KEKE-3310 file (N, C-alpha, C; in steps of 0.2 Angstrom, whole numbers, plus 5000, padded with zeros to 4 digits):
npx = (5380:5385:5387:5374:5373:5379:5373:5361:5366:5371:5359:5353:5360:5359:5344:5347:5354:5346:5333:5340:5344:5331:5326:5334:5330:5318:5318:5325:5313:5306:5312:5312:5298:5295:5303:5296:5285:5287:5290:5277:5270:5277:5275:5260:5259:5264:5256:5254:5256:5251:5257:5260:5259:5253:5247:5236:5236:5227:5221:5216:5204:5189:5190:5178:5171:5176:5175:5190:5198:5190:5189:5203:5206:5200:5207:5218:5214:5209:5220:5229:5221:5222:5234:5238:5242:5244:5234:5232:5221:5225:5221:5226:5228:5225:5227:5239:5257:5264:5256:5253:5267:5269:5260:5264:5277:5272:5266:5278:5284:5277:5278:5278:5277:5273:5268:5253:5248:5237:5235:5239:5242:5247:5261:5273:5275:5278:5288:5299:5297:5302:5314:5317:5314:5318:5317:5305:5293:5285:5267:5261:5249:5241:5249:5265:5280:5284:5297:5299:5304:5298:5304:5304:5304:5306:5311:5320:5312:5300:5283:5275:5259:5246:5230:5225:5215:5210:5206:5196:5187:5185:5180:5167:5163:5162:5151:5140:5137:5134:5123:5114:5113:5115:5118:5132:5138:5151:5162:5174:5189:5200:5213:5220:5226:5220:5206:5208:5213:5202:5192:5199:5199:5186:5180:5187:5183:5169:5169:5173:5165:5155:5159:5159:5145:5143:5140:5137:5147:5149:5139:5136:5134:5146:5147:5156:5164:5176:5181:5188:5188:5184:5173:5155:5142:5125:5118:5124:5118:5105:5111:5115:5105:5099:5105:5102:5088:5090:5092:5101:5107:5113:5126:5143:5157:5173:5175:5174:5173:5160:5151:5140:5131:5128:5124:5110:5104:5103:5093:5083:5080:5076:5086:5100:5115:5132:5137:5154:5163:5162:5155:5140:5125:5114:5099:5097:5108:5113:5123:5138:5155:5169:5184:5193:5202:5205:5207:5220:5227:5227:5236:5246:5253:5255:5267:5275:5276:5287:5303:5313:5307:5306:5306:5305:5297:5284:5269:5257:5238:5225:5209:5212:5219:5207:5205:5200:5181:5166:5147:5130:5114:5102:5090:5089:5097:5096:5101:5116:5124:5131:5139:5144:5151:5160:5168:5172:5181:5192:5197:5206:5219:5223:5240:5240:5233:5228:5227:5230:5241:5236:5224:5209:5198:5199:5208:5202:5204:5217:5215:5207:5193:5178:5165:5161:5157:5164:5158:5162:5156:5151)
npy = (5488:5479:5475:5473:5460:5452:5451:5446:5432:5428:5428:5418:5407:5406:5403:5390:5383:5382:5375:5364:5361:5359:5347:5338:5337:5334:5320:5313:5316:5308:5296:5293:5291:5280:5269:5269:5266:5254:5245:5247:5240:5227:5224:5223:5210:5201:5190:5191:5179:5173:5165:5149:5134:5120:5108:5100:5090:5085:5070:5075:5076:5083:5090:5086:5079:5065:5053:5049:5059:5070:5067:5068:5082:5085:5082:5088:5102:5105:5102:5113:5123:5122:5126:5136:5138:5140:5134:5125:5116:5110:5106:5097:5103:5091:5075:5069:5063:5073:5085:5083:5084:5098:5103:5099:5106:5120:5122:5120:5130:5139:5140:5127:5116:5104:5092:5084:5068:5057:5041:5027:5034:5046:5041:5040:5055:5060:5051:5058:5071:5070:5069:5080:5092:5093:5100:5098:5091:5075:5068:5054:5044:5027:5022:5019:5028:5028:5024:5027:5015:5006:5004:5006:5019:5026:5042:5051:5062:5059:5049:5034:5032:5019:5013:5000:4988:4976:4975:4983:4975:4963:4969:4973:4958:4950:4959:4957:4946:4942:4951:4942:4940:4926:4922:4930:4942:4946:4959:4963:4970:4964:4965:4974:4976:4980:4974:4959:4961:4966:4958:4945:4948:4953:4936:4932:4938:4934:4921:4920:4926:4916:4906:4911:4911:4898:4892:4879:4869:4874:4884:4897:4904:4911:4924:4927:4937:4944:4958:4963:4979:4994:4999:4997:4990:4994:4981:4973:4978:4972:4959:4959:4963:4950:4941:4944:4939:4926:4923:4930:4939:4950:4963:4968:4979:4981:4995:5002:5013:5007:5006:5015:5007:4995:5000:5005:4994:4985:4993:4993:4978:4975:4971:4970:4980:4981:4997:5006:5017:5032:5047:5044:5041:5028:5020:5006:5003:4994:4993:5002:5004:5014:5023:5032:5044:5058:5059:5050:5058:5069:5065:5061:5073:5080:5073:5076:5089:5091:5094:5083:5072:5058:5050:5041:5028:5016:5018:5010:5011:5007:4999:4999:5012:5020:5023:5016:5011:5006:5008:5007:5004:5002:4998:4991:4980:4974:4963:4967:4974:4989:4982:4972:4978:4984:4973:4966:4978:4977:4965:4967:4974:4963:4952:4942:4943:4943:4948:4939:4939:4937:4928:4926:4921:4914:4905:4896:4885:4886:4894:4887:4890:4885:4885:4894:4893:4896:4903:4904:4918:4920)
npz = (4692:4693:4707:4709:4701:4710:4722:4720:4714:4728:4734:4726:4731:4743:4745:4738:4748:4756:4753:4751:4765:4770:4762:4767:4779:4778:4773:4784:4794:4787:4786:4801:4803:4795:4801:4813:4809:4805:4816:4825:4815:4816:4831:4830:4823:4831:4842:4858:4870:4884:4898:4902:4914:4916:4904:4896:4881:4867:4857:4846:4849:4857:4872:4880:4873:4876:4887:4896:4893:4899:4912:4914:4912:4923:4935:4931:4931:4945:4953:4946:4951:4964:4967:4962:4949:4931:4918:4905:4890:4874:4859:4846:4828:4819:4816:4816:4819:4818:4819:4833:4839:4835:4843:4856:4855:4854:4867:4876:4873:4878:4890:4898:4911:4915:4905:4899:4890:4881:4878:4866:4851:4856:4858:4849:4846:4861:4864:4856:4860:4874:4872:4866:4873:4888:4900:4903:4908:4905:4906:4901:4899:4899:4888:4882:4879:4862:4849:4830:4825:4834:4846:4865:4877:4891:4897:4911:4913:4911:4914:4913:4915:4920:4922:4930:4922:4922:4936:4936:4926:4934:4946:4939:4932:4946:4953:4944:4944:4959:4960:4955:4941:4929:4916:4907:4897:4885:4875:4866:4861:4848:4844:4856:4869:4881:4877:4881:4894:4903:4900:4906:4918:4919:4918:4930:4940:4939:4940:4954:4962:4962:4967:4981:4983:4984:4971:4958:4947:4931:4934:4929:4914:4902:4888:4875:4863:4852:4842:4830:4825:4832:4828:4822:4812:4807:4808:4817:4829:4828:4830:4844:4850:4848:4855:4868:4866:4866:4877:4885:4897:4903:4899:4895:4890:4882:4884:4872:4858:4854:4861:4863:4855:4861:4874:4865:4861:4871:4878:4869:4868:4881:4890:4903:4907:4907:4909:4906:4911:4899:4895:4893:4898:4901:4902:4904:4910:4924:4932:4933:4930:4934:4929:4935:4930:4934:4948:4947:4939:4946:4958:4952:4947:4958:4963:4951:4953:4962:4966:4969:4958:4952:4936:4922:4924:4925:4932:4941:4943:4953:4961:4975:4974:4975:4962:4953:4951:4957:4951:4956:4952:4964:4967:4954:4956:4969:4976:4978:4990:4999:5009:5004:4992:4998:5004:4995:4988:4996:4996:4985:4992:4999:5001:4994:4984:4965:4948:4936:4921:4904:4893:4899:4894:4881:4883:4895:4904:4908:4919:4929:4927:4936:4940:4929:4914:4899:4883:4866:4855:4837)
capx = (5376:5389:5383:5367:5373:5383:5368:5355:5369:5371:5350:5352:5363:5356:5339:5347:5356:5341:5330:5346:5344:5325:5326:5338:5325:5310:5320:5325:5307:5302:5315:5309:5293:5296:5304:5292:5278:5289:5291:5272:5267:5279:5272:5254:5262:5266:5251:5256:5256:5252:5264:5255:5263:5251:5245:5233:5237:5224:5224:5211:5198:5189:5190:5170:5169:5179:5176:5195:5200:5187:5190:5210:5206:5196:5212:5222:5211:5208:5228:5230:5218:5224:5240:5237:5244:5239:5233:5224:5219:5227:5218:5230:5224:5225:5229:5244:5261:5267:5251:5255:5272:5270:5255:5268:5280:5270:5264:5282:5287:5273:5282:5274:5281:5272:5262:5249:5245:5234:5235:5244:5242:5253:5267:5279:5275:5281:5296:5303:5296:5306:5321:5320:5311:5323:5317:5297:5290:5278:5264:5257:5242:5238:5255:5272:5283:5289:5300:5296:5305:5296:5307:5299:5310:5304:5317:5320:5309:5293:5281:5269:5253:5240:5226:5223:5208:5208:5202:5189:5183:5184:5173:5161:5160:5158:5145:5134:5135:5131:5117:5109:5114:5119:5121:5133:5140:5157:5163:5182:5194:5205:5221:5220:5228:5213:5201:5208:5212:5195:5188:5201:5198:5177:5178:5189:5176:5162:5170:5175:5156:5149:5162:5159:5140:5142:5134:5138:5151:5145:5132:5137:5139:5149:5147:5162:5167:5183:5181:5193:5188:5179:5167:5152:5137:5119:5116:5127:5114:5102:5115:5116:5097:5097:5109:5098:5082:5094:5093:5107:5106:5118:5132:5148:5162:5179:5174:5178:5168:5154:5146:5134:5127:5128:5117:5104:5102:5100:5086:5077:5078:5076:5091:5104:5120:5135:5141:5162:5166:5159:5149:5133:5118:5109:5093:5098:5113:5112:5131:5143:5163:5172:5191:5194:5211:5205:5212:5226:5233:5228:5240:5253:5256:5259:5272:5279:5279:5292:5311:5313:5304:5312:5303:5306:5294:5278:5266:5250:5234:5218:5205:5215:5220:5201:5205:5194:5177:5158:5143:5125:5108:5100:5083:5087:5101:5095:5106:5120:5125:5137:5143:5147:5155:5167:5172:5176:5185:5196:5200:5213:5223:5227:5245:5238:5228:5232:5224:5235:5240:5233:5218:5206:5193:5202:5211:5198:5207:5223:5214:5204:5186:5176:5159:5160:5158:5165:5158:5164:5150:5152)
capy = (5483:5472:5474:5469:5451:5448:5448:5440:5427:5426:5426:5412:5402:5405:5398:5383:5378:5383:5371:5357:5358:5358:5341:5334:5336:5330:5313:5312:5314:5301:5289:5290:5287:5276:5265:5270:5262:5247:5243:5247:5236:5222:5223:5221:5205:5196:5188:5192:5173:5171:5159:5143:5128:5114:5109:5094:5089:5078:5068:5081:5076:5091:5087:5085:5072:5058:5053:5050:5066:5075:5064:5070:5087:5087:5082:5094:5108:5105:5104:5119:5128:5122:5126:5144:5138:5141:5127:5124:5111:5112:5102:5098:5104:5087:5068:5067:5063:5080:5089:5082:5087:5105:5106:5100:5111:5126:5121:5119:5136:5144:5137:5122:5112:5098:5091:5079:5067:5050:5036:5026:5038:5051:5037:5043:5063:5059:5048:5062:5077:5070:5071:5089:5098:5090:5105:5099:5084:5073:5062:5048:5039:5022:5021:5021:5032:5022:5028:5025:5010:5001:5005:5009:5022:5032:5046:5053:5067:5055:5046:5034:5029:5016:5011:4992:4986:4970:4974:4984:4968:4960:4972:4970:4951:4949:4962:4956:4938:4942:4952:4936:4936:4919:4920:4935:4942:4950:4963:4967:4970:4960:4967:4979:4974:4980:4971:4955:4962:4968:4950:4941:4953:4949:4929:4928:4941:4930:4915:4921:4927:4911:4903:4914:4910:4890:4889:4875:4868:4878:4888:4903:4905:4919:4923:4932:4939:4948:4961:4968:4986:4997:5003:4992:4991:4995:4976:4972:4980:4968:4955:4961:4960:4944:4937:4945:4934:4921:4919:4936:4944:4956:4961:4972:4978:4985:5003:5004:5018:5004:5005:5017:5002:4991:5004:5005:4985:4983:4996:4989:4972:4976:4969:4973:4982:4987:5002:5005:5024:5035:5053:5045:5037:5021:5018:5000:5002:4992:4992:5006:5003:5021:5023:5040:5047:5066:5057:5048:5063:5073:5063:5062:5080:5082:5069:5078:5095:5091:5094:5077:5068:5053:5049:5034:5022:5016:5017:5006:5010:5002:5000:5003:5018:5023:5025:5010:5013:5002:5010:5003:5005:5000:4994:4986:4976:4974:4959:4968:4979:4992:4981:4966:4980:4986:4968:4967:4982:4976:4960:4971:4974:4957:4952:4937:4944:4946:4945:4934:4944:4933:4930:4919:4921:4912:4899:4896:4879:4887:4899:4885:4891:4879:4889:4902:4892:4901:4902:4910:4917:4926)
capz = (4690:4695:4713:4709:4699:4715:4726:4715:4715:4733:4736:4725:4734:4750:4743:4736:4753:4763:4751:4752:4772:4771:4760:4771:4786:4775:4772:4790:4797:4784:4788:4807:4802:4793:4805:4820:4806:4806:4822:4825:4813:4819:4836:4830:4820:4836:4846:4864:4872:4891:4898:4906:4918:4915:4898:4892:4874:4866:4852:4840:4850:4861:4878:4883:4869:4878:4896:4897:4893:4904:4919:4915:4914:4928:4939:4930:4934:4953:4955:4945:4954:4972:4967:4958:4943:4925:4914:4897:4885:4868:4854:4839:4821:4816:4820:4815:4822:4816:4822:4840:4839:4836:4849:4861:4856:4856:4874:4879:4871:4882:4897:4902:4916:4914:4897:4899:4885:4884:4875:4861:4844:4856:4860:4845:4848:4868:4863:4853:4865:4880:4872:4864:4879:4894:4904:4902:4911:4902:4908:4897:4902:4895:4884:4884:4871:4856:4842:4824:4825:4838:4853:4869:4882:4898:4899:4916:4913:4909:4919:4910:4919:4918:4927:4928:4918:4924:4940:4934:4923:4941:4948:4933:4934:4952:4956:4941:4947:4965:4959:4952:4934:4927:4909:4905:4888:4885:4868:4867:4854:4848:4844:4860:4877:4886:4877:4885:4901:4904:4899:4909:4925:4921:4920:4936:4946:4941:4945:4963:4966:4961:4972:4987:4984:4985:4965:4956:4942:4926:4934:4926:4906:4900:4880:4873:4857:4850:4837:4825:4826:4838:4822:4819:4808:4811:4807:4824:4835:4829:4832:4848:4852:4847:4860:4875:4865:4866:4886:4888:4904:4907:4894:4897:4886:4884:4886:4866:4854:4850:4870:4862:4851:4866:4875:4862:4861:4879:4880:4865:4870:4888:4894:4907:4902:4914:4909:4906:4910:4896:4898:4892:4906:4897:4906:4906:4915:4932:4935:4929:4930:4932:4929:4938:4929:4936:4954:4944:4936:4951:4961:4949:4946:4965:4961:4947:4954:4967:4964:4969:4956:4947:4930:4919:4927:4924:4938:4939:4948:4954:4966:4981:4975:4973:4955:4949:4956:4954:4955:4955:4953:4970:4964:4951:4959:4979:4978:4980:4994:5001:5014:5000:4990:5004:5005:4988:4986:5002:4992:4980:4997:5002:5000:4992:4979:4958:4942:4931:4915:4899:4890:4902:4889:4875:4888:4902:4905:4911:4923:4934:4928:4936:4940:4923:4906:4894:4875:4860:4849:4831)
cpx = (5379:5389:5378:5368:5376:5377:5363:5361:5369:5365:5351:5353:5361:5351:5340:5350:5349:5336:5335:5342:5337:5323:5330:5334:5320:5313:5322:5317:5305:5305:5310:5303:5291:5298:5300:5287:5281:5287:5283:5268:5269:5275:5265:5254:5262:5257:5255:5254:5257:5256:5259:5260:5260:5248:5241:5233:5232:5226:5219:5207:5196:5187:5183:5170:5172:5179:5184:5199:5196:5190:5199:5210:5204:5202:5214:5221:5210:5215:5229:5226:5220:5231:5242:5244:5240:5238:5229:5223:5221:5224:5222:5224:5222:5226:5235:5251:5263:5263:5253:5262:5273:5266:5260:5272:5280:5267:5272:5285:5284:5276:5279:5279:5280:5265:5259:5246:5241:5234:5242:5246:5244:5259:5274:5281:5279:5288:5300:5305:5301:5314:5322:5318:5312:5320:5310:5296:5284:5275:5259:5253:5241:5242:5261:5274:5286:5291:5296:5298:5302:5298:5305:5307:5306:5313:5314:5315:5299:5289:5274:5264:5248:5236:5226:5215:5205:5204:5196:5183:5183:5178:5165:5160:5159:5154:5139:5132:5133:5125:5112:5110:5118:5121:5123:5137:5147:5159:5169:5185:5198:5212:5221:5222:5221:5209:5201:5210:5206:5191:5191:5198:5189:5176:5180:5185:5170:5163:5172:5167:5154:5153:5160:5151:5139:5139:5139:5143:5146:5139:5131:5139:5140:5151:5151:5162:5173:5184:5186:5194:5183:5171:5163:5145:5131:5117:5119:5123:5109:5104:5115:5109:5096:5100:5105:5090:5084:5094:5100:5104:5108:5125:5136:5154:5169:5179:5175:5171:5159:5149:5140:5129:5125:5123:5112:5101:5099:5094:5083:5076:5075:5080:5096:5111:5126:5140:5150:5162:5162:5155:5142:5129:5117:5104:5094:5103:5114:5116:5135:5151:5166:5178:5192:5203:5210:5210:5219:5229:5233:5235:5248:5257:5258:5266:5278:5283:5285:5299:5313:5312:5307:5308:5306:5305:5287:5274:5257:5245:5228:5213:5207:5217:5215:5201:5200:5188:5172:5152:5136:5118:5104:5093:5084:5091:5101:5100:5113:5121:5131:5142:5149:5151:5162:5170:5176:5182:5192:5200:5208:5218:5227:5234:5243:5233:5230:5228:5229:5233:5237:5226:5213:5199:5193:5204:5208:5200:5212:5222:5207:5199:5183:5167:5157:5162:5158:5166:5159:5157:5152:5149)
cpy = (5477:5470:5469:5462:5449:5447:5446:5434:5423:5425:5420:5405:5398:5400:5391:5380:5379:5375:5364:5354:5356:5349:5337:5332:5333:5323:5312:5310:5308:5294:5288:5288:5282:5267:5265:5265:5252:5243:5244:5241:5227:5219:5221:5214:5199:5195:5188:5185:5173:5166:5153:5137:5122:5113:5101:5094:5083:5078:5071:5079:5083:5086:5084:5080:5064:5059:5053:5058:5071:5074:5068:5078:5090:5088:5088:5100:5109:5105:5110:5126:5128:5124:5134:5144:5140:5137:5129:5118:5113:5106:5102:5100:5098:5081:5065:5065:5070:5086:5088:5086:5094:5107:5104:5106:5119:5127:5122:5126:5141:5144:5132:5119:5105:5097:5084:5075:5061:5046:5033:5030:5045:5049:5040:5050:5064:5057:5053:5068:5077:5071:5077:5094:5093:5093:5103:5090:5079:5067:5058:5045:5035:5022:5021:5025:5026:5025:5025:5018:5004:5001:5009:5012:5027:5035:5049:5060:5065:5050:5041:5030:5025:5015:5004:4991:4981:4971:4978:4981:4966:4962:4970:4962:4949:4952:4959:4946:4938:4946:4948:4936:4930:4920:4930:4937:4948:4952:4965:4966:4968:4961:4975:4976:4973:4976:4964:4955:4962:4961:4946:4943:4950:4942:4930:4931:4938:4924:4916:4924:4922:4907:4904:4913:4903:4888:4884:4874:4871:4882:4894:4902:4913:4917:4927:4932:4943:4951:4964:4976:4987:5001:4997:4995:4991:4986:4972:4974:4974:4961:4952:4959:4952:4940:4938:4940:4927:4917:4925:4939:4950:4956:4968:4972:4980:4993:5006:5011:5013:5003:5009:5011:4998:4993:5005:4997:4983:4987:4994:4981:4969:4972:4972:4975:4985:4991:5003:5012:5029:5041:5051:5040:5033:5020:5012:4998:5002:4992:4997:5005:5011:5021:5031:5041:5055:5062:5055:5054:5069:5072:5062:5068:5082:5080:5073:5084:5096:5090:5087:5073:5065:5050:5041:5028:5022:5015:5015:5007:5007:5003:5002:5009:5023:5027:5022:5010:5008:5006:5007:5005:4999:4995:4990:4978:4975:4968:4962:4975:4982:4989:4976:4972:4980:4980:4965:4971:4980:4969:4961:4972:4970:4955:4944:4938:4947:4944:4942:4938:4937:4934:4924:4917:4914:4905:4897:4891:4881:4892:4895:4887:4884:4882:4892:4895:4896:4898:4909:4910:4921:4933)
cpz = (4692:4702:4714:4707:4707:4721:4726:4716:4722:4736:4734:4729:4740:4751:4741:4743:4758:4760:4752:4761:4773:4769:4763:4778:4784:4777:4779:4794:4793:4785:4796:4807:4800:4797:4811:4817:4807:4811:4826:4823:4816:4824:4835:4829:4826:4840:4854:4868:4880:4892:4904:4910:4917:4909:4895:4886:4871:4860:4844:4843:4855:4869:4882:4880:4872:4886:4900:4898:4898:4910:4919:4918:4920:4936:4938:4933:4942:4954:4953:4948:4963:4971:4964:4953:4936:4921:4909:4894:4880:4863:4846:4832:4818:4818:4818:4819:4823:4820:4831:4843:4839:4841:4854:4860:4857:4864:4879:4879:4875:4889:4901:4905:4916:4909:4899:4893:4886:4877:4867:4854:4850:4858:4857:4846:4853:4867:4860:4857:4870:4880:4871:4869:4886:4901:4906:4906:4910:4908:4903:4901:4897:4890:4887:4878:4867:4849:4836:4822:4829:4845:4859:4874:4886:4899:4907:4918:4911:4913:4913:4916:4917:4924:4925:4928:4919:4931:4939:4930:4930:4944:4945:4934:4944:4954:4952:4942:4956:4966:4956:4945:4932:4920:4907:4899:4890:4877:4869:4861:4853:4849:4850:4865:4882:4885:4879:4893:4905:4904:4903:4916:4926:4922:4926:4941:4946:4944:4954:4966:4966:4967:4980:4988:4985:4978:4962:4950:4935:4927:4932:4919:4906:4892:4879:4865:4856:4844:4835:4825:4830:4832:4820:4815:4809:4811:4815:4830:4835:4832:4839:4853:4851:4853:4867:4872:4866:4872:4889:4893:4905:4900:4894:4891:4889:4884:4877:4864:4853:4856:4867:4859:4857:4872:4871:4861:4866:4880:4876:4866:4877:4893:4898:4903:4911:4909:4911:4905:4903:4898:4895:4897:4899:4903:4908:4908:4920:4935:4930:4933:4928:4934:4929:4937:4930:4944:4950:4942:4941:4957:4958:4949:4953:4966:4959:4948:4959:4964:4963:4965:4952:4943:4927:4921:4923:4930:4935:4946:4948:4959:4972:4980:4973:4966:4949:4954:4951:4955:4954:4956:4958:4970:4960:4951:4968:4979:4980:4985:4996:5005:5010:4995:4992:5005:5000:4987:4991:5000:4988:4986:5000:4997:4993:4985:4972:4954:4939:4925:4911:4898:4893:4899:4883:4877:4893:4905:4910:4919:4928:4934:4930:4936:4934:4917:4901:4886:4872:4857:4844:4832)
residu = (MET:LYS:ASP:ALA:ASP:GLN:LYS:TYR:LYS:ARG:LYS:ASN:LEU:GLU:ASN:LYS:ASN:THR:ARG:GLY:VAL:ASN:MET:ARG:LYS:SER:TRP:LYS:TRP:ALA:LEU:CYS:LEU:GLY:VAL:VAL:SER:LEU:LEU:LEU:LEU:GLY:GLY:CYS:GLY:LYS:GLU:LYS:THR:GLU:PRO:VAL:ASP:LEU:VAL:LEU:VAL:THR:ASP:GLY:SER:GLU:VAL:ALA:SER:ASP:ALA:VAL:TYR:GLN:SER:ALA:TRP:ASN:GLY:LEU:ALA:GLN:TYR:GLY:ASP:GLU:SER:GLY:LEU:LYS:TYR:GLU:ALA:SER:VAL:PRO:ALA:GLY:ARG:THR:THR:GLU:ASP:TYR:GLU:ASN:THR:ILE:LYS:GLU:ALA:ALA:GLN:LYS:GLY:ALA:SER:VAL:ILE:VAL:CYS:VAL:GLY:THR:SER:MET:SER:ARG:ALA:VAL:TYR:ASP:ALA:GLN:ARG:ASP:TRP:LYS:ASP:VAL:ARG:PHE:LEU:LEU:LEU:GLU:ALA:GLU:PRO:VAL:SER:GLU:SER:GLY:ARG:SER:ARG:LEU:ARG:GLY:ASN:THR:GLU:SER:LEU:GLU:ILE:ASP:VAL:SER:GLU:ALA:GLY:TYR:LEU:ALA:GLY:TYR:ALA:ALA:VAL:GLN:ALA:GLY:TYR:THR:HIS:LEU:GLY:TYR:ILE:GLY:GLN:LYS:ASN:GLU:GLU:ASN:GLY:THR:LYS:TYR:GLY:THR:GLY:TYR:ALA:LEU:GLY:ALA:GLU:ALA:ALA:ALA:ALA:ASP:LEU:GLY:LEU:GLY:GLU:ASN:SER:ILE:THR:LEU:ASP:TYR:THR:TYR:ARG:LYS:SER:SER:SER:VAL:SER:PRO:SER:TYR:LEU:GLU:LYS:ILE:LYS:SER:TRP:TYR:GLY:GLU:GLY:GLY:GLN:ILE:LEU:PHE:SER:ASP:GLY:ALA:SER:TYR:GLN:ASN:VAL:LEU:GLY:ALA:ALA:ALA:SER:ALA:ALA:GLY:GLY:ALA:LEU:ILE:ALA:ASN:GLY:GLY:VAL:GLU:GLU:TYR:ALA:ASN:ALA:VAL:LEU:LYS:VAL:ARG:LEU:ASP:TYR:GLY:THR:ALA:VAL:TYR:ASN:ALA:LEU:LYS:GLU:MET:LYS:GLN:LYS:ASP:PHE:GLU:GLY:GLY:LYS:ILE:VAL:THR:ARG:GLY:VAL:THR:ASP:GLN:GLU:ILE:SER:LEU:GLU:TRP:ASN:GLN:ASP:ALA:VAL:PRO:TYR:PHE:THR:GLU:ASP:GLN:TYR:ARG:ALA:LEU:CYS:ALA:LYS:PHE:SER:ALA:GLU:ASP:PHE:SER:ILE:PRO:ASP:GLY:ASP:ALA:LEU:SER:SER:PRO:ASP:GLN:TYR:LYS:LEU:SER:CYS:VAL:SER:VAL:GLN:LYS:VAL:LYS)
# end
């Protein structure tokens, strides 16, 4: 009986040991499975981002909706394709400086070597980013990096690129007078530097054309108005139509968003229009000024991708760089020819040619305008 009890106890102990071993094995398997599951879930949670070399960061606008962005994108894409570099456009979630900074940060973290931005709305974001991402090169179009306090600074990894819009205005004014128009109009934004630059070039171009044609004093009328905002009410359409009805012949603007209204008014009144860039086409646009940001960006990228690139400067482009051009409807303006256009473009290469700064429309006497009579209208 005693032997039987001992056998029973040994059997019981063996069973307990076996259960303990099995339980330890089960826990080990469960632990392994848990770790594997966490690793798999962790892998699923992270999106694999493809590295990119060139990035265009917008101000929240879609590329296709804005002529400047579309042109800049074309130049970036051309350079990327030719160089075998990956590129993309990034549209921020919102239109605040924080949104822009976050989008620039994402581009830098993807490996971007050059980030292209456009306009004064990006100035603050680029000011900080050029300091935070010293290995990234920044190309800022039509603006300079500016701090929150208003301090401007271009670091060695940043270039500011501007197209001299006064030259675009000069082309428009010269061609309009050469085409036979004698009553010109101009609308620009009062608080924007480009508003006065376009207007000054427009007036001086018209003056030069009138002088070349041998026209007399005050033979050209130039009506102008500066608006405080680019937004317009429907009633403004009627005001523009009235201007045409009172003798106005051809209208030019600084390319702000109200150009659509000008196009509609010109078509409704049967007047002529000088279109300024834009993705739209207007039936009554007999002349069109083009600012080729695509070529400007392409040329800038070629320089910025060089090892010996030196930033910290403002680069100005224009007619001689073939980044400002003029198109026209030959049927509508038969008096303006290719030969005249080539001769006009050649002027910009002359050493003694320059378009002075300032506002020739507000202060015409300071610019010695004689053939052009400038009138301010409300």
